[in-house]
C-alpha positions in Angstrom: 116.6 -6.4 -16.9 117.1 -6.3 -13.1 117.1 -9.0 -10.5 114.4 -9.2 -7.8 114.9 -11.3 -4.7 111.4 -12.3 -3.5 111.4 -13.5 0.1 108.0 -15.1 -0.3 109.5 -18.0 -2.3 113.2 -17.2 -1.7 113.6 -17.0 -5.4 115.6 -14.7 -7.7 113.5 -13.3 -10.6 114.4 -11.3 -13.6 112.2 -8.3 -14.2 112.1 -5.5 -16.7 113.2 -2.1 -15.4 110.2 0.0 -14.6 107.9 -2.9 -13.8 105.3 -2.3 -11.1 105.1 -4.4 -8.0 101.6 -5.4 -9.1 103.0 -6.8 -12.4 105.7 -8.7 -10.4 103.1 -10.0 -7.9 100.9 -11.4 -10.7 103.9 -13.2 -12.1 105.8 -14.2 -9.0 103.5 -14.2 -5.9 99.7 -13.6 -6.1 99.2 -14.6 -2.4 101.0 -14.1 0.8 101.2 -17.1 3.1 101.0 -16.8 6.9 104.1 -18.8 8.1 102.3 -19.9 11.3 98.9 -20.9 10.0 99.5 -21.6 6.4 96.6 -19.4 5.4 96.8 -17.5 2.1 95.9 -13.9 1.6 95.7 -11.7 -1.5 98.7 -9.4 -1.9 97.9 -5.8 -0.8 101.3 -4.1 -0.7 105.0 -4.9 -0.6 108.1 -4.3 1.5 110.9 -3.2 -0.8 114.2 -3.4 1.0 112.1 -3.3 4.2 110.2 -0.1 3.1 106.5 -0.3 2.6 105.4 0.5 -1.0 102.1 0.4 -2.8 101.8 -2.0 -5.7 101.9 0.8 -8.3 105.5 1.4 -7.3 108.0 1.0 -10.2 111.2 -0.9 -9.7 114.3 0.3 -11.6 117.0 -1.3 -9.5 117.6 -4.7 -7.9 115.6 -5.1 -4.7 114.6 -7.5 -2.0 110.8 -7.7 -2.1 108.3 -9.2 0.3 104.7 -9.2 -0.8 102.3 -8.8 2.1 98.6 -9.5 2.7 96.1 -8.8 5.5 97.9 -11.1 7.8 100.8 -8.5 8.0 100.3 -5.4 10.2 101.3 -3.1 7.2 98.9 -5.0 5.0 96.1 -4.4 7.4 97.0 -0.7 7.6 97.0 -0.5 3.8 93.6 -2.1 3.6 92.1 0.1 6.3 93.4 3.3 4.8 91.9 2.4 1.5 88.6 1.5 3.2 88.6 5.0 4.8 88.9 6.7 1.3 86.1 4.4 0.0 83.9 5.6 2.9 84.9 9.2 2.4 83.9 9.0 -1.3 80.5 7.4 -0.3 79.9 10.2 2.3 80.4 12.9 -0.3 78.1 11.1 -2.7 75.3 10.4 -0.3 75.7 13.4 2.1 77.1 16.3 0.0 78.1 19.1 2.4 78.9 16.7 5.2 82.5 16.0 6.3 83.7 12.6 7.5 85.8 12.6 10.7 87.4 9.3 11.7 87.9 10.1 15.3 89.5 7.1 17.0 89.8 3.3 17.0 87.5 1.0 19.0 87.4 -2.7 19.6 84.7 -3.0 16.8 86.5 -0.7 14.3 87.0 3.0 13.6 84.6 5.4 15.2 83.3 7.9 12.6 81.2 11.0 12.7 79.7 13.2 10.0 80.1 16.9 10.5 78.0 19.8 9.1 80.0 21.9 6.6 83.4 21.6 8.3 85.3 19.1 10.3 84.7 21.2 13.4 81.0 21.6 12.8 78.1 20.0 14.7 77.7 16.2 14.4 75.1 14.7 12.1 74.1 11.1 12.8 72.9 9.1 9.8 69.9 6.8 10.6 69.7 3.1 9.7 68.5 4.0 6.2 71.4 6.4 5.7 73.9 3.9 6.8 72.5 1.4 4.4 72.8 3.9 1.6 76.4 4.5 2.5 77.0 0.7 2.6 75.3 0.2 -0.8 77.3 3.0 -2.4 80.6 1.6 -1.1 79.6 -1.8 -2.4 78.9 -0.3 -5.9 82.4 1.2 -6.0 83.9 -2.1 -4.9 82.1 -3.9 -7.6 83.2 -1.2 -10.1 86.9 -1.9 -9.2 87.9 1.8 -9.4 91.6 2.6 -9.3 93.4 4.5 -6.5 96.0 6.9 -8.0 98.5 9.3 -6.5 100.5 12.3 -7.4 102.5 15.1 -5.8 101.0 18.6 -6.0 101.9 22.0 -4.6 101.0 22.3 -0.9 99.1 25.5 -1.5 96.9 23.8 -4.0 96.3 20.9 -1.6 95.4 23.4 1.2 92.8 25.1 -1.1 91.3 21.7 -2.1 91.0 20.6 1.6 89.5 24.0 2.7 87.0 23.7 -0.1 86.1 20.2 1.1 85.6 21.4 4.7 88.7 19.5 5.9 90.2 22.3 8.0 92.6 20.0 9.9 94.2 18.7 6.7 94.7 22.3 5.5 96.2 23.4 8.9 98.6 20.4 8.9 99.9 21.4 5.4 100.4 25.0 6.5 102.1 24.0 9.8 104.7 21.9 7.9 105.7 24.6 5.5 106.6 22.3 2.6 106.3 23.0 -1.1 104.7 19.8 -2.2 102.6 17.0 -0.8 101.2 13.7 -2.0 97.5 13.3 -2.6 95.4 10.3 -3.7 92.5 10.2 -6.2 89.4 8.0 -6.4 86.9 8.5 -9.2 87.6 12.3 -9.2 87.7 12.7 -5.5 90.9 13.9 -3.8 92.3 13.2 -0.3 95.5 12.6 1.6 96.6 9.5 3.5 99.8 8.9 5.4 100.7 5.6 3.8 100.1 3.5 0.7 96.7 2.3 -0.6 95.6 -0.8 -2.4 95.6 -0.6 -6.2 91.8 -0.5 -6.6 88.4 -0.7 -4.8 88.0 -4.3 -5.9 90.4 -5.3 -3.2 88.0 -4.1 -0.4 85.5 -6.9 -0.4 85.0 -7.1 3.3 83.7 -4.2 5.4 80.8 -3.2 7.7 79.1 -0.1 9.1 77.6 -0.3 12.6 75.6 2.5 14.3 77.3 3.7 17.5 77.0 6.7 19.8 76.6 10.0 17.7 78.0 8.3 14.6 79.0 4.8 13.5 81.8 2.3 13.4 83.6 1.4 10.2 84.3 -2.3 10.6 87.4 -3.7 8.7 88.0 -7.4 8.3 88.7 -9.3 11.5 92.4 -10.0 12.2 91.6 -13.7 12.9 89.4 -14.2 9.8 89.8 -11.7 7.1 86.7 -13.0 5.3 84.5 -11.6 8.0 84.1 -8.1 9.5 85.4 -7.3 13.0 82.5 -8.3 15.3 80.6 -6.0 17.6 82.3 -5.9 21.0 81.6 -4.1 24.3 83.1 -0.6 23.9 80.9 1.9 25.7 83.2 2.9 28.6 86.3 3.0 26.3 84.4 5.2 23.8 83.2 7.5 26.5 86.9 8.0 27.7 87.9 8.8 24.1 85.1 11.2 23.5 85.6 13.0 26.7 89.3 13.7 25.9 88.5 14.5 22.3 85.9 17.1 23.4 88.4 18.7 25.8 91.0 18.9 23.0 88.5 20.8 20.8 87.7 23.2 23.7 91.4 24.2 23.8 91.3 25.0 20.1 93.5 22.0 19.1 91.6 19.7 16.8 94.6 18.0 15.0 98.3 17.9 14.7 98.3 21.0 12.5 96.9 23.2 15.2 99.1 21.6 17.8 102.2 22.4 15.6 101.0 25.9 15.3 100.8 26.4 19.1 104.3 25.1 19.5 105.6 27.3 16.6 104.0 30.3 18.4 106.0 29.5 21.6 103.0 28.3 23.6 104.5 24.9 24.6 105.0 25.6 28.3 101.5 27.0 28.7 100.1 23.9 27.0 102.2 21.6 29.2 100.9 23.3 32.4 97.3 23.1 31.1 97.5 19.4 30.3 99.1 18.5 33.6 96.5 20.5 35.6 93.7 18.6 33.8 95.3 15.2 34.4 95.7 16.0 38.1 91.9 16.7 38.3 91.3 13.3 36.6 93.4 11.5 39.3 91.4 13.5 42.0 88.1 12.5 40.4 89.0 8.8 40.5 90.2 9.2 44.1 86.9 10.8 45.0 85.0 7.8 43.5 87.0 5.4 45.7 86.6 7.6 48.8 82.9 7.7 48.4 82.8 3.9 48.6 85.4 3.7 51.4 83.1 1.8 53.8 82.9 -1.1 51.3 86.0 -0.8 48.9 89.3 -1.9 50.4 91.2 -3.0 47.3 92.0 -1.0 44.1 93.1 -3.1 41.0 94.8 -1.2 38.2 95.3 -2.7 34.8 96.3 -1.4 31.4 98.5 -2.3 28.4 102.2 -1.9 28.2 103.5 1.7 28.7 100.1 3.0 29.6 101.6 4.6 32.8 100.2 2.1 35.3 103.1 2.6 37.7 102.8 6.4 37.8 99.0 6.2 37.9 99.3 4.0 41.0 101.6 6.5 42.7 99.5 9.5 41.6 96.3 7.9 42.8 97.8 7.0 46.1 98.9 10.6 46.6 95.3 11.8 45.9 93.9 9.2 48.3 96.3 10.5 51.0 94.9 14.0 50.5 91.5 12.6 51.4 92.8 11.0 54.6 93.2 7.4 53.3 96.4 5.4 53.8 97.3 3.4 50.7 99.4 0.3 50.8 100.8 -1.3 47.6 101.3 -5.0 46.7 103.1 -5.8 43.4 101.2 -8.6 41.7 104.5 -9.8 40.1 105.5 -11.2 43.5 102.7 -13.8 43.1 104.3 -15.6 40.2 104.5 -19.4 40.5 107.8 -21.1 40.6 109.5 -21.3 37.2 108.8 -25.1 36.8 105.1 -24.4 37.1 105.0 -21.6 34.6 102.7 -22.6 31.6 104.0 -22.7 28.0 102.7 -20.6 25.1 101.8 -21.9 21.6 105.5 -21.8 20.6 106.6 -23.8 23.6 108.1 -20.8 25.4 107.4 -19.8 29.0 104.3 -17.7 29.1 104.7 -15.3 32.0 101.6 -13.3 30.9 99.1 -16.2 31.3 96.8 -16.0 34.2 98.1 -19.5 35.3 101.6 -18.0 35.7 100.3 -16.5 39.0 99.7 -18.3 42.3 96.0 -17.4 42.3 95.2 -19.6 45.3 97.8 -17.8 47.5 96.8 -14.4 46.3 93.1 -15.1 47.0 93.9 -16.4 50.5 96.0 -13.3 51.3 93.4 -10.9 50.1 90.6 -12.6 52.0 92.8 -12.6 55.1 93.5 -8.9 54.8 89.8 -8.1 54.2 88.9 -10.1 57.4 91.4 -8.0 59.4 94.1 -10.6 59.5 97.9 -10.4 58.9 99.8 -12.0 55.9 103.4 -12.4 54.9 103.9 -11.0 51.4 106.2 -13.0 49.1 109.0 -11.5 47.1 109.7 -13.1 43.7 113.3 -13.8 42.7 113.3 -13.5 38.9 116.9 -14.8 38.6 116.1 -18.1 40.4 112.5 -18.2 39.2 110.9 -18.8 42.6 109.1 -16.9 45.4 110.6 -16.5 48.8 109.5 -14.9 52.1 111.6 -12.4 54.1 109.3 -11.3 56.9 107.4 -8.7 55.0 104.1 -8.7 56.9 101.0 -6.6 56.1 97.5 -5.9 57.5 94.9 -3.4 56.7 93.7 -0.9 59.3 90.5 1.2 59.0 92.0 3.9 56.9 94.2 1.6 54.8 93.4 0.8 51.2 95.3 -1.8 49.1 96.5 -0.8 45.6 97.6 -3.6 43.2 98.6 -3.2 39.6 99.0 -5.9 36.9 97.8 -7.1 33.5 95.1 -9.4 34.9 93.6 -6.9 37.3 90.3 -6.6 35.4 89.9 -10.4 34.9 87.3 -11.7 37.4 89.0 -15.1 37.2 92.1 -13.7 39.0 90.5 -13.8 42.5 87.1 -15.5 42.2 87.1 -16.3 45.9 87.3 -12.7 46.9 84.2 -10.6 47.5 84.1 -8.6 44.2 82.1 -5.7 45.8 85.2 -4.9 47.9 87.3 -4.3 44.8 87.5 -1.1 42.7 88.9 -1.7 39.2 90.6 1.0 37.2 91.7 0.7 33.5 94.6 3.0 32.5 95.7 3.6 28.9 97.1 6.3 26.7 93.9 6.9 24.6 95.2 9.4 22.1 92.2 11.3 20.8 94.3 13.9 18.9 94.4 13.0 15.2 96.7 13.8 12.3 93.7 15.1 10.4 90.1 14.2 9.6 90.6 10.7 8.4 94.1 9.8 9.7 93.8 9.0 13.4 96.8 8.5 15.7 97.3 4.9 16.8 97.3 4.5 20.6 99.4 1.5 20.0 102.1 3.5 18.2 102.0 6.1 21.0 102.7 3.4 23.6 105.4 1.9 21.5 107.2 5.2 21.4 106.9 5.6 25.1 108.3 2.1 25.7 111.1 2.6 23.3 112.3 5.8 24.9 112.0 4.3 28.5 113.6 1.0 27.7 116.6 2.6 25.9 117.2 5.2 28.6 116.7 3.0 31.7 116.6 -0.7 30.8 119.5 -1.0 28.4 117.2 -2.2 25.6 117.9 -1.1 22.0 115.1 0.5 20.0 115.4 -2.4 17.5 114.8 -5.0 20.3 111.7 -3.0 21.6 110.2 -3.0 18.1 110.8 -6.7 17.5 109.4 -7.6 21.0 106.3 -5.5 20.4 104.2 -8.1 18.5 104.5 -10.5 21.4 103.5 -7.8 23.8 100.5 -7.0 21.7 99.4 -10.6 21.6 99.4 -10.7 25.4 97.4 -7.5 25.5 94.8 -8.8 23.1 94.5 -12.0 25.0 94.7 -10.9 28.7 93.8 -7.2 28.9 91.6 -5.8 26.1 88.8 -8.4 26.5 88.3 -7.2 30.1 88.6 -3.4 29.8 84.9 -2.8 30.0 84.9 -4.5 33.5 86.6 -1.4 34.9 84.7 0.8 37.4 86.6 3.8 36.0 88.8 4.4 32.9 91.8 6.7 33.2 93.3 8.3 30.1 97.1 8.8 30.6 97.6 10.5 27.3 98.8 14.1 27.3 98.3 16.4 24.3 101.9 17.5 24.2 103.5 14.0 24.5 104.0 13.3 20.8 106.2 16.4 20.4 108.0 15.3 23.5 108.5 11.7 22.3 109.6 12.9 18.9 112.6 14.7 20.6 113.7 11.5 22.2 112.6 8.8 19.7 113.5 10.2 16.4 117.3 9.9 16.9 116.9 6.3 18.2 114.8 5.3 15.2 117.3 6.7 12.7 120.0 4.4 14.1 118.1 1.2 13.0 120.0 -0.3 10.1 118.1 -0.8 6.8 119.0 -4.6 7.0 117.1 -4.9 10.3 113.7 -6.6 10.4 112.7 -3.6 12.6 113.5 -1.1 9.8 110.0 -1.2 8.3 108.4 -0.1 11.6 111.2 2.4 12.2 110.6 4.1 8.8 106.8 4.1 9.4 107.2 5.8 12.8 109.7 8.3 11.4 107.3 9.2 8.6 104.6 9.7 11.2 106.8 11.8 13.5 107.8 13.9 10.5 104.4 15.6 10.7 105.0 16.7 14.3 107.0 19.7 15.6 109.3 18.6 18.4 109.6 20.2 21.9 112.8 22.0 22.7 115.0 21.2 25.7 113.9 24.3 27.7 110.3 23.4 27.1 110.9 19.8 28.2 112.5 21.2 31.4 109.0 22.7 32.2 107.4 19.2 32.5 106.7 18.8 36.3 108.6 16.0 38.1 105.3 14.3 39.0 104.2 14.0 35.4 103.3 10.6 34.1 105.7 11.2 31.2 108.6 11.4 33.6 108.2 7.6 34.0 109.5 7.4 30.4 112.0 10.2 30.0 113.3 10.4 33.6 113.3 12.9 36.4 110.2 11.7 38.2 110.0 12.4 42.0 106.9 10.3 42.9 
């Protein structure tokens, strides 16, 4: 017998060596309880000494175990991975010869396409009847409660299986890693690979939806706020177009997944790739500047918004540079200078100061200043003292001449409620985010959230004195603010700018991997550190001489240093 410390009930439980986590869960903890809401969720996976494990995992030694449900980020990832395999199986049953490609995430779910023959083949869009057949087949397998199983097999065998299934990117990834064995999963005779654990069986996947969209459809997982319902349909046309445009460009360069990217780097083509990516991004900044310039008789203000570490600051500077090329004279106001005095700052649900709430800004003063500037007047711009928690004035006056244009950057810049008194036709709104369209393989997309987390971790450690552990632990709070104040308004943008660069994950691996390895196993950040390290393990890192080739004006220099903007 061994002892298991279960954090769900803070109890110590005797268990027979070799017991599975599923057996322990049925005896100790059948539901995970959300500590904030008190809601109960079926157990989907477990954290064993802070490492994510599937419920089929056998325990042979004493462990600390936390059983998790859909309320936990890793529980949601486990559910969604399993749902992707369920959909993959249904596609092979209903559309033999078609290959499912899960391209990227959207507000309504995961955007999926069916490809003819191979993952790089032409898209095939199922009609309403076809989607209903897929949905019905998925429901049949859920009702049958089929088990998910796993084993390690030789990588050469896995490559052959994936090639035979038309999954070229999976096969390329295996070849680029050069490992002897890899783990695969089985469902009712079908084989696939997933980069993380799955639920024990299809019976756990009671909630899902399929929604037609663009050239394919959205796979809708349960809603984060109510796991008994699917994620609702949300506006996503502009965001999807930005994803698709970047994804199409990646394919034209011959890089469809991490495997082909790794191969380019192993062939010594990193510098050529860096130059190509930077040239393309410069054209994107020029394109946005052209849009603004075409409306220069009307537009006098540019608002830039985006989530954390999306490169808003660099984008503001790069855009200003392109506007100067066109003969315009940009001026910049930092929205942070319009915070209210600390005693007027609203409180969040935990009773803490909420600096991300719209009410934390002096909206009346901001609106008055913008209207005065648009009318040709002169205003004194405040400066905010974050130590004392109050604004002050030091004679910083501003006015807008004929060729001037005002650039402002902040999390509320797309929310019409920020400056309702200002003529909205005078404002151009730009949404910037790192929309990573390069995937690990056909049905394992790269999280844009994880990409931004790695950016922030590297920057905060190098230039803000923040440990990687602190960045990870702060991230859920950052995400809550984004979900509340940024993402609901992203479709309000007049233009979307994708700050992702194809070579950035190999770059971030070079800087982030050593930082993540320092996080102690006892830390609550260890679970995410292990998950990110496992993901980075699929990527070939850039070398110092290749990093030196990144131009000083690159957006990535905002995070690794050496920027000259």
